[in-house]
C-alpha positions as CSV (number, residue, x, y, z in Angstrom):
1,M,-0.2,-18.3,-17.8
2,I,0.2,-16.3,-20.3
3,Q,3.1,-13.7,-20.1
4,L,2.2,-9.8,-20.4
5,T,3.9,-6.7,-19.7
6,S,3.4,-3.1,-18.9
7,R,4.7,-0.9,-21.0
8,W,7.0,0.1,-17.9
9,A,9.0,-3.6,-18.5
10,K,10.8,-1.9,-21.5
11,D,12.0,1.3,-19.5
12,V,13.5,-1.5,-16.7
13,D,17.9,-0.4,-16.8
14,K,19.9,-4.2,-15.3
15,D,22.6,-1.5,-14.2
16,H,19.7,1.2,-13.1
17,A,17.0,-1.1,-11.6
18,L,14.4,1.2,-9.2
19,P,17.0,4.2,-8.9
20,E,15.3,6.7,-6.8
21,Y,15.7,6.9,-3.2
22,P,13.9,4.8,-1.3
23,R,12.5,6.2,2.3
24,P,11.6,9.5,1.1
25,N,10.2,10.5,4.8
26,L,14.1,10.8,6.3
27,V,16.2,11.9,3.2
28,R,20.6,12.1,3.8
29,E,22.7,12.8,1.1
30,S,24.5,9.6,1.4
31,Y,23.2,7.1,-1.2
32,F,24.3,3.8,-2.8
33,N,22.0,1.5,-4.5
34,L,22.9,-2.3,-4.7
35,N,20.2,-3.0,-6.9
36,G,21.6,-4.6,-10.4
37,E,22.5,-8.0,-11.0
38,W,23.2,-10.3,-8.0
39,E,24.4,-14.2,-8.5
40,Y,21.6,-16.2,-7.3
41,C,21.0,-19.8,-6.5
42,I,18.2,-22.0,-5.3
43,S,19.3,-25.6,-3.7
44,R,18.0,-27.5,-0.4
45,S,21.5,-26.9,1.0
46,T,22.3,-24.5,3.7
47,H,25.2,-23.1,1.9
48,T,26.6,-22.9,-1.7
49,E,29.2,-22.3,-3.2
50,R,28.0,-22.2,-6.9
51,Y,25.1,-20.1,-8.2
52,D,22.6,-20.6,-11.1
53,G,23.2,-17.4,-12.5
54,T,22.3,-14.0,-12.4
55,I,19.3,-12.6,-10.7
56,L,18.1,-8.8,-11.5
57,V,17.2,-7.2,-8.2
58,P,14.8,-6.1,-6.4
59,Y,12.6,-8.5,-8.8
60,S,12.0,-11.8,-7.3
61,P,12.8,-14.9,-8.7
62,E,9.5,-16.0,-9.4
63,T,9.0,-12.8,-11.7
64,L,9.5,-11.9,-15.5
65,L,12.2,-8.9,-14.7
66,S,14.3,-10.9,-11.8
67,G,15.3,-13.5,-15.5
68,V,14.7,-16.4,-13.0
69,Q,11.2,-17.2,-13.3
70,K,11.7,-20.2,-10.6
71,I,8.8,-20.5,-7.8
72,V,10.9,-21.4,-4.1
73,Q,9.7,-23.6,-2.3
74,P,9.2,-24.3,1.2
75,E,12.2,-26.8,1.5
76,D,14.1,-24.7,-0.8
77,F,17.2,-21.8,0.1
78,L,17.7,-18.9,-2.0
79,H,20.9,-17.6,-1.9
80,Y,22.0,-14.6,-2.9
81,R,25.7,-12.8,-3.6
82,K,26.7,-9.5,-4.4
83,V,30.4,-8.2,-5.0
84,F,30.3,-4.5,-4.4
85,R,33.2,-2.0,-3.8
86,L,32.1,1.5,-2.3
87,P,32.6,4.6,-3.9
88,E,36.0,6.7,-2.7
89,G,35.4,9.3,0.0
90,F,31.6,7.6,1.0
91,V,32.7,6.2,4.1
92,K,32.3,8.8,7.0
93,K,31.9,7.2,10.1
94,R,29.6,4.4,9.8
95,V,27.5,2.5,7.0
96,L,24.6,0.9,7.4
97,L,23.1,-1.7,5.0
98,H,19.2,-1.5,4.5
99,F,17.0,-4.2,2.9
100,G,13.2,-2.7,2.1
101,A,11.9,-6.2,2.4
102,V,13.4,-9.6,2.0
103,D,10.0,-11.8,1.6
104,Q,9.9,-14.5,3.8
105,E,13.1,-15.2,6.4
106,C,16.8,-14.2,5.7
107,E,20.2,-14.7,7.5
108,V,22.6,-11.7,6.2
109,F,26.6,-12.1,5.7
110,L,29.2,-9.6,4.8
111,N,33.0,-10.7,3.8
112,R,31.6,-14.4,6.0
113,K,31.0,-12.4,9.0
114,R,27.3,-12.9,9.8
115,L,25.5,-9.2,10.1
116,G,22.1,-10.9,11.6
117,S,18.7,-12.4,10.4
118,H,15.2,-10.9,10.0
119,K,11.9,-12.4,9.7
120,G,8.9,-11.3,7.9
121,G,8.8,-10.3,4.4
122,Y,7.0,-7.1,4.1
123,L,9.0,-4.6,6.0
124,S,12.2,-3.0,6.3
125,F,15.3,-3.8,8.5
126,S,19.0,-2.6,8.4
127,F,23.1,-3.2,10.0
128,D,25.3,-1.2,11.0
129,I,28.2,-3.2,8.5
130,T,31.0,-0.9,9.4
131,D,33.3,-3.7,10.8
132,A,32.8,-6.0,8.0
133,L,33.4,-3.9,5.5
134,S,36.9,-4.3,3.5
135,E,38.3,-1.5,1.9
136,G,38.1,-3.4,-1.7
137,D,35.6,-5.5,-3.1
138,N,32.9,-6.4,-0.4
139,V,30.9,-9.7,-0.1
140,L,27.3,-9.5,0.7
141,T,25.4,-12.7,0.7
142,L,21.7,-13.8,1.8
143,R,20.6,-16.9,2.5
144,V,16.5,-16.7,2.7
145,T,13.9,-19.1,3.1
146,D,10.5,-18.9,2.4
147,K,7.0,-21.2,2.8
148,T,4.4,-18.9,2.2
149,E,1.6,-20.5,4.0
150,K,3.4,-23.4,5.2
151,A,4.5,-21.4,8.0
152,P,1.8,-19.1,9.8
153,H,3.7,-15.5,8.9
154,A,2.7,-12.6,6.9
155,R,1.9,-13.3,3.1
156,G,-1.0,-11.4,1.7
157,K,-2.2,-12.3,-1.2
158,Q,0.6,-15.3,-2.1
159,K,-0.4,-19.3,-2.3
160,L,1.7,-22.1,-3.5
161,V,-1.5,-24.1,-4.9
162,K,-4.5,-21.7,-6.4
163,R,-7.8,-23.6,-5.6
164,G,-9.2,-23.6,-9.1
165,K,-12.8,-24.4,-7.7
166,Y,-13.6,-21.3,-6.7
167,G,-12.2,-18.9,-8.8
168,S,-8.6,-17.0,-8.0
169,L,-8.8,-14.9,-5.0
170,F,-4.9,-15.9,-4.4
171,Y,-2.0,-15.0,-6.6
172,T,1.8,-16.3,-7.5
173,P,3.8,-16.4,-4.6
174,Q,7.3,-14.2,-4.6
175,S,10.0,-14.5,-2.3
176,G,13.5,-13.2,-1.2
177,I,14.6,-9.3,-2.2
178,W,11.6,-7.4,-3.5
179,K,12.7,-3.9,-2.4
180,T,15.5,-1.5,-2.8
181,V,19.1,-2.8,-1.2
182,W,21.3,0.3,0.2
183,I,23.3,1.5,2.1
184,E,24.6,5.5,3.3
185,S,27.1,6.2,5.4
186,V,26.2,8.5,8.5
187,P,28.4,10.5,11.7
188,E,29.3,8.2,14.7
189,Q,26.3,9.9,16.1
190,Y,23.5,10.4,13.9
191,V,19.4,10.7,13.1
192,R,17.7,7.3,14.0
193,A,14.6,7.9,13.1
194,V,12.3,11.2,12.9
195,K,8.5,11.4,14.5
196,I,6.0,14.1,13.6
197,M,2.5,14.7,14.6
198,P,0.3,17.3,13.0
199,L,-1.5,18.9,15.9
200,F,-4.4,20.1,13.9
201,D,-6.5,21.7,16.4
202,E,-3.6,23.2,18.0
203,E,-1.8,25.3,15.1
204,A,1.0,23.4,15.8
205,V,3.8,20.5,15.0
206,A,5.2,17.5,17.2
207,V,9.0,16.4,16.3
208,T,10.8,14.2,17.7
209,V,14.3,13.2,17.1
210,F,15.7,10.0,18.1
211,G,19.2,9.7,17.7
212,N,21.5,6.2,17.4
213,T,22.9,6.4,21.5
214,R,21.1,7.7,24.6
215,E,23.2,10.7,24.8
216,D,21.5,13.7,24.8
217,G,22.7,15.3,21.7
218,R,20.7,18.7,20.6
219,V,18.6,18.7,17.6
220,S,17.6,21.7,15.0
221,I,14.8,21.8,13.3
222,T,13.2,23.9,10.7
223,V,10.0,24.1,8.9
224,M,10.4,25.1,5.3
225,D,7.3,26.2,3.4
226,Q,8.1,26.2,-0.1
227,G,11.5,26.8,0.3
228,K,11.0,29.7,2.9
229,A,12.0,28.7,6.7
230,I,8.9,29.9,8.4
231,A,9.7,28.6,12.2
232,R,12.7,26.9,13.9
233,A,12.8,24.8,17.3
234,A,15.4,23.0,19.2
235,A,15.3,20.5,21.6
236,A,17.0,17.3,22.6
237,A,17.4,14.6,21.4
238,G,14.4,12.1,22.2
239,R,12.3,14.3,23.5
240,R,9.3,16.1,22.0
241,V,9.4,19.5,20.7
242,R,6.2,21.3,19.6
243,I,6.4,23.9,16.8
244,P,3.6,26.5,16.6
245,L,2.3,27.0,13.0
246,P,-0.1,29.4,12.7
247,G,-2.4,29.8,9.7
248,F,-1.6,26.8,8.3
249,T,-2.5,25.1,5.0
250,A,-4.0,22.0,5.7
251,W,-3.6,18.9,3.4
252,S,-6.2,17.0,1.9
253,P,-6.6,14.7,-1.0
254,E,-8.2,17.9,-3.1
255,N,-5.2,20.5,-1.7
256,P,-2.0,17.9,-0.7
257,R,-0.1,20.6,1.1
258,L,3.1,19.5,2.3
259,Y,5.7,21.2,4.5
260,D,9.3,20.2,4.6
261,L,12.0,19.8,7.8
262,Q,15.5,20.2,7.8
263,I,17.0,19.1,10.9
264,T,20.7,19.0,11.9
265,Y,21.6,16.7,15.0
266,G,25.1,16.9,15.5
267,E,27.3,16.7,11.9
268,D,24.0,14.4,11.0
269,Q,21.6,16.8,8.4
270,V,18.6,15.1,7.4
271,S,15.1,16.2,5.4
272,S,11.3,14.7,5.7
273,Y,8.2,16.4,5.6
274,F,5.0,16.5,6.9
275,G,1.3,17.5,6.2
276,M,-1.2,19.0,8.4
277,R,-4.5,16.8,8.4
278,K,-6.9,15.4,11.3
279,Y,-8.2,12.3,10.4
280,S,-11.5,11.7,12.8
281,V,-14.9,10.7,13.5
282,G,-17.8,13.1,14.3
283,R,-22.2,14.0,13.9
284,D,-22.6,15.7,10.7
285,K,-25.5,17.9,11.2
286,E,-28.2,15.5,10.7
287,G,-26.5,13.5,13.9
288,I,-25.0,10.5,11.6
289,L,-21.7,9.5,12.5
290,R,-18.9,10.2,9.7
291,F,-15.5,10.2,8.9
292,F,-14.1,13.9,9.4
293,L,-11.2,15.1,7.6
294,N,-9.8,18.5,8.9
295,N,-13.0,19.0,10.9
296,K,-15.3,18.3,8.3
297,P,-17.7,15.6,7.2
298,Y,-15.8,13.4,4.3
299,F,-16.8,10.8,2.2
300,F,-13.6,8.2,1.8
301,N,-14.4,7.2,-2.2
302,G,-12.1,4.6,-3.1
303,I,-10.4,1.4,-5.3
304,L,-9.3,-1.8,-3.2
305,D,-5.3,-1.9,-4.2
306,Q,-3.1,-4.9,-4.2
307,G,-0.4,-3.7,-6.0
308,Y,0.8,-5.9,-8.7
309,W,2.1,-6.2,-12.1
310,P,2.3,-8.6,-14.9
311,E,6.0,-8.5,-14.8
312,S,7.5,-8.5,-11.3
313,L,4.4,-9.1,-9.2
314,L,4.7,-7.6,-5.4
315,T,7.9,-5.0,-7.0
316,P,6.4,-2.0,-9.4
317,P,9.1,-2.4,-12.5
318,T,9.8,1.9,-12.4
319,D,8.8,4.5,-10.3
320,E,6.9,6.0,-13.0
321,A,4.8,2.7,-13.2
322,L,4.4,3.4,-9.3
323,R,2.7,7.1,-9.7
324,H,1.1,6.0,-12.9
325,D,-1.6,3.9,-10.8
326,I,-2.7,7.1,-8.2
327,I,-2.6,9.5,-10.9
328,K,-5.2,7.6,-13.2
329,L,-7.3,6.9,-9.9
330,K,-6.9,10.8,-9.2
331,E,-8.2,11.2,-12.8
332,Y,-11.0,8.8,-12.6
333,G,-12.2,11.0,-9.4
334,Y,-11.4,8.9,-6.3
335,N,-9.7,10.1,-3.4
336,T,-9.0,6.9,-1.6
337,I,-6.5,4.2,-2.0
338,R,-7.4,0.8,0.3
339,K,-3.4,-0.7,-0.2
340,H,-4.5,-4.5,0.4
341,I,-2.8,-6.8,2.5
342,K,0.5,-5.4,1.1
343,V,2.9,-3.1,2.2
344,E,4.3,-1.2,-0.3
345,P,7.6,0.2,-1.2
346,E,7.7,3.6,0.6
347,R,7.6,5.8,-2.7
348,F,4.3,4.9,-3.0
349,Y,3.0,6.5,0.3
350,Y,5.6,9.6,-0.8
351,H,3.7,9.5,-4.0
352,C,0.1,9.5,-2.7
353,D,0.9,12.4,-0.1
354,R,2.3,14.7,-3.3
355,I,-0.4,13.7,-5.6
356,G,-3.1,13.9,-3.3
357,M,-4.8,10.6,-2.5
358,A,-5.9,8.8,1.1
359,V,-4.8,5.3,2.3
360,W,-6.6,2.9,4.1
361,Q,-3.6,0.8,5.4
362,D,-4.5,-3.6,5.5
363,M,-1.7,-5.4,7.5
364,P,-0.8,-8.4,5.5
365,N,-2.9,-11.5,6.1
366,G,-1.0,-14.7,7.7
367,G,-2.2,-18.1,9.7
368,G,-2.7,-21.5,8.7
369,D,-4.4,-22.0,5.2
370,Y,-7.4,-21.1,5.0
371,N,-10.8,-22.9,5.3
372,M,-12.2,-20.7,2.6
373,V,-15.7,-21.5,2.6
374,F,-16.1,-20.2,6.0
375,V,-14.0,-16.9,6.0
376,T,-14.9,-15.8,2.5
377,Y,-17.9,-18.0,0.9
378,L,-20.3,-18.6,3.1
379,T,-19.8,-15.5,4.6
380,N,-20.2,-13.3,1.2
381,A,-23.9,-14.9,0.4
382,F,-24.8,-14.7,4.2
383,D,-23.2,-11.3,6.2
384,W,-25.1,-11.9,9.4
385,F,-23.3,-15.7,9.7
386,A,-20.5,-13.9,10.6
387,R,-21.1,-11.3,13.0
388,G,-21.8,-13.3,16.1
389,V,-18.7,-15.3,15.6
390,K,-15.9,-14.4,18.0
391,D,-12.5,-14.4,16.9
392,C,-11.0,-16.2,19.8
393,H,-11.3,-19.3,18.5
394,Y,-7.8,-20.0,16.9
395,R,-8.5,-23.4,15.1
396,L,-11.5,-22.0,12.7
397,F,-9.4,-18.5,11.9
398,K,-6.1,-20.8,11.7
399,R,-4.0,-18.9,14.1
400,E,-3.2,-22.0,16.5
401,D,0.7,-21.3,16.1
402,K,1.5,-19.3,19.2
403,E,4.7,-18.0,17.8
404,G,2.5,-16.5,14.4
405,R,0.5,-14.5,16.7
406,R,3.6,-13.2,18.3
407,Q,5.3,-12.1,14.7
408,Y,1.7,-10.6,13.8
409,Y,2.0,-8.3,16.8
410,K,6.0,-7.5,16.1
411,D,4.7,-6.8,12.1
412,L,1.6,-4.7,12.8
413,K,4.0,-2.8,15.1
414,G,6.7,-2.5,12.6
415,M,4.4,-1.3,10.1
416,I,3.0,1.2,12.2
417,R,5.9,2.5,12.9
418,E,7.6,2.6,9.5
419,L,5.1,4.7,7.6
420,Y,3.4,6.7,10.7
421,N,5.2,9.9,8.9
422,Y,3.3,9.7,6.2
423,P,0.0,11.9,6.1
424,C,-1.9,10.4,3.2
425,I,-2.4,7.1,5.7
426,A,-5.9,7.9,7.2
427,V,-6.8,4.3,8.5
428,W,-5.3,1.0,9.6
429,V,-6.8,-2.1,8.5
430,P,-5.7,-5.0,10.9
431,F,-7.4,-8.0,9.8
432,N,-9.5,-9.0,6.5
433,E,-12.3,-11.1,5.8
434,G,-11.1,-13.4,8.8
435,W,-7.9,-14.2,7.1
436,G,-5.7,-15.3,10.1
437,Q,-8.0,-13.1,12.0
438,F,-7.7,-12.9,15.9
439,D,-7.9,-10.9,18.8
440,A,-9.3,-7.8,16.8
441,R,-9.8,-5.8,20.0
442,R,-6.7,-6.3,21.5
443,A,-5.2,-5.6,17.8
444,T,-7.6,-1.9,17.9
445,E,-6.2,-0.9,21.4
446,L,-2.5,-1.9,20.4
447,I,-2.9,0.4,17.4
448,R,-4.9,3.2,19.4
449,R,-1.7,3.5,21.8
450,L,0.8,3.6,18.9
451,D,-1.0,5.5,16.4
452,P,-4.1,8.1,18.1
453,S,-4.1,10.2,14.9
454,R,-6.0,7.3,12.1
455,L,-8.7,6.0,12.2
456,I,-9.4,2.1,12.4
457,N,-11.1,-0.6,10.6
458,E,-10.6,-3.1,12.9
459,A,-12.4,-6.4,11.3
460,C,-12.9,-5.8,7.7
461,G,-15.5,-7.7,6.3
462,W,-18.0,-9.1,8.4
463,F,-16.0,-11.1,11.8
464,D,-17.3,-8.0,13.4
465,Q,-16.0,-7.6,17.5
466,K,-17.9,-4.4,17.6
467,G,-14.8,-2.2,17.6
468,G,-12.7,0.5,16.0
469,D,-14.2,3.1,14.4
470,M,-16.7,1.5,11.6
471,Y,-19.3,-0.8,10.6
472,S,-17.7,-2.6,7.5
473,I,-19.6,-4.3,5.5
474,H,-18.3,-6.3,2.0
475,N,-21.2,-6.8,-0.5
476,Y,-20.9,-8.5,-3.7
477,V,-24.0,-10.3,-4.0
478,H,-26.9,-8.7,-2.4
479,K,-28.8,-5.0,-2.5
480,L,-27.1,-2.9,-0.7
481,K,-29.7,-1.4,1.6
482,V,-27.3,0.2,5.2
483,E,-29.0,2.2,8.1
484,P,-26.9,4.4,10.3
485,R,-25.2,2.8,13.5
486,P,-24.6,4.6,16.6
487,D,-21.6,3.8,17.7
488,R,-19.8,3.3,14.5
489,V,-19.2,4.8,10.9
490,V,-20.8,2.8,8.2
491,A,-18.3,1.6,5.7
492,L,-18.7,0.0,2.3
493,T,-15.2,-1.4,2.4
494,E,-15.3,-4.0,-0.5
495,Y,-18.1,-3.8,-3.6
496,G,-18.6,-4.6,-7.1
497,G,-15.9,-6.5,-8.6
498,Y,-17.3,-6.7,-12.4
499,A,-15.5,-8.3,-14.3
500,Y,-14.5,-7.6,-18.1
501,P,-12.3,-10.2,-19.9
502,M,-10.5,-7.7,-22.9
503,E,-9.1,-9.1,-25.3
504,G,-5.1,-9.1,-26.1
505,H,-4.8,-8.1,-22.2
506,L,-5.6,-11.4,-20.3
507,A,-2.7,-13.4,-18.4
508,C,-5.0,-16.5,-17.7
509,E,-7.5,-18.2,-19.7
510,K,-9.3,-18.6,-16.8
511,E,-11.9,-15.9,-15.6
512,F,-12.8,-14.8,-12.4
513,G,-15.4,-11.5,-11.3
514,Y,-18.7,-11.1,-9.7
515,Q,-20.3,-9.8,-12.6
516,S,-19.0,-10.3,-15.9
517,Y,-19.1,-8.3,-19.2
518,R,-18.4,-8.0,-22.9
519,S,-17.6,-4.7,-23.5
520,K,-16.3,-1.2,-22.4
521,E,-19.8,0.4,-22.3
522,E,-21.4,-2.5,-20.7
523,L,-19.7,-2.9,-17.2
524,T,-19.9,1.0,-17.1
525,A,-23.5,0.5,-17.7
526,N,-23.4,-1.5,-15.3
527,Y,-21.2,0.6,-12.8
528,K,-23.5,2.9,-13.1
529,R,-26.4,1.0,-12.2
530,L,-25.0,-0.1,-9.4
531,W,-24.2,3.9,-8.1
532,E,-27.7,5.5,-9.0
533,E,-29.7,2.0,-7.4
534,E,-27.2,1.3,-4.6
535,I,-24.5,3.7,-4.1
536,L,-26.0,7.0,-4.2
537,P,-29.4,6.2,-2.1
538,N,-27.4,4.7,0.7
539,V,-25.2,7.9,1.4
540,E,-28.1,9.9,3.4
541,H,-28.3,6.7,5.5
542,G,-25.3,6.9,6.8
543,L,-23.2,5.3,3.7
544,S,-19.6,7.3,4.7
545,S,-17.5,5.2,2.3
546,A,-17.4,3.1,-0.8
547,I,-13.9,1.4,-1.8
548,Y,-15.2,-0.7,-5.2
549,T,-12.7,-4.2,-5.8
550,Q,-10.5,-3.1,-7.7
551,T,-7.7,-0.9,-9.4
552,S,-6.3,-3.8,-11.9
553,D,-6.9,-7.1,-13.0
554,I,-4.7,-9.5,-12.0
555,E,-4.1,-12.8,-13.1
556,E,-7.2,-15.3,-13.1
557,E,-9.3,-11.9,-11.5
558,I,-10.5,-9.8,-14.0
559,N,-12.5,-7.2,-11.9
560,G,-10.2,-4.1,-12.2
561,V,-11.2,-0.6,-13.6
562,M,-7.4,-1.4,-15.9
563,T,-6.6,-4.2,-17.4
564,Y,-3.0,-6.4,-15.7
565,D,-0.9,-4.3,-17.8
566,R,-2.7,-0.7,-17.5
567,D,-2.4,-0.5,-21.1
568,E,-6.6,0.1,-21.0
569,D,-9.0,1.9,-19.0
570,K,-12.1,-1.0,-18.2
571,L,-14.2,1.7,-17.2
572,L,-15.5,4.7,-19.2
573,L,-13.2,7.4,-17.2
574,D,-15.4,10.7,-18.3
575,E,-18.6,9.1,-16.9
576,V,-17.0,7.3,-13.4
577,R,-15.9,10.8,-13.0
578,K,-19.0,12.1,-13.3
579,L,-20.6,9.8,-11.0
580,N,-17.8,10.6,-8.4
581,E,-18.6,14.3,-8.5
582,R,-22.4,13.7,-8.1
583,L,-21.7,11.5,-4.7
584,Y,-19.8,14.5,-3.5
585,E,-22.5,16.6,-3.9
586,R,-25.0,14.4,-2.7
587,F,-22.7,13.0,0.6
588,L,-22.4,17.3,1.4
589,E,-26.1,17.8,1.3
590,A,-27.0,14.5,3.1
591,A,-24.1,15.6,5.8
592,G,-25.6,19.3,5.9
593,E,-22.6,20.8,4.3
594,E,-23.2,23.7,1.7
595,T,-21.9,22.4,-2.0
596,D,-20.5,24.8,-4.3
597,A,-23.6,25.0,-6.3
């Protein structure tokens, strides 16, 4: 490996690492950030009194920015220790400790009192630490284990041992704390959660505010538009209230208009926001099934985005780095990011909401160690081979572990609950390419119950169980030819993957991509050829999305539209933007819609 760094690595302050408020959809003034230098130890013992040194949280020990650069093995215990003192006057009635994510399982202690445990490496969790706090110094400790593919839980693209035989589809694993750790103080009775449902066709928004107790306290809600109150409502905690918004402005990637919420519940005050948008499926004027946004045919034209960074892996080095990728993809002319088998820090979705970018959200994959010949390589070459395979064969898909299947549903529910309010999310993707896929129709039914407002890509790739809203195609090796489907929208959910090894920006000597070119001009010319021969002609035959692989190079994969360090665009930006503009015009014509021209 060659150690690359992005331009933002130098901006990381060990005393103020990722200081931004981590939960943009439920904001309080109370905020105490625990990111920074902690003590750490990697050992084979469940307990430790001695530490190896310091680690910069929230960067995992495997990363350069952590200051450690050691891989935690399945038999290891990763210990953390942080001494902190809350500011004077910080404590109101109750104090809550929040972890953005800890990979993969952990137990948490404060002043030697066990707070609890958590399983699952991608989602947030919290503890009420009021009764364990001391007036002066407090000692917070964690004990973490991470078995990666040796356990059936969600792990995404992490792999302990790479398989070099077929090229690298998986990357360096990481462990422990990788999202912000923070504390807030709340009244005795406080807002636990808010659920916001745009009622687009009714010109209204439905808001439910959940308190931390069963008491029916009163909630007051104010809707703000650019600083001005435009609507008010009141309801009991836990009861849905419908707030009319006549003449609202819709949210879309082209016009990311947002409304603010001010919520009061007893002594507690929080703020949130929402966008008025509607995702659906319908028939265009030619009778072809299409995706619809705000009751109009819409083409989701996007990028597969895995969210990896050379110096920090899954954790963005800074908040500005997180924004950069979204803005750059917007400049290319894309309107969609498929967030690939990773749940980002919530600020990613906040930035997509404000910048204007639709998100297709994957569920991180889990299960056993996959047979890649079966789930990826044969299927890539012979799409028809997989279409008839049923995913109830748990052994084939490495989902024999019953407890692992239960944990999958727990994580799926948690992901939807955590991200539900972010307007940008258009699609839920429960499974990708058969990697730990099982009972996909059941997952779709669960998602429909939890969130009927979004679309579902039930089995992204090829192990099609004939459910969800789209007929999903991954196409890297054949000439694309589609035709309208009678029951679902035709979606090209992965394609391209063209490689270009840009000298001076490579993380590995080994290179992986589906086609390889040797200059920016050559790469762009072949990208343009792909579009003109395969993408644009298929729009009139029902093609309603195209997700290109991928945002940036990652380790051995060099098929990004940017280099891994984000220093260079690998495609000519103006040429790609013109192609995207042509696509939108072609789509509107095919769907029978008026164009600006």
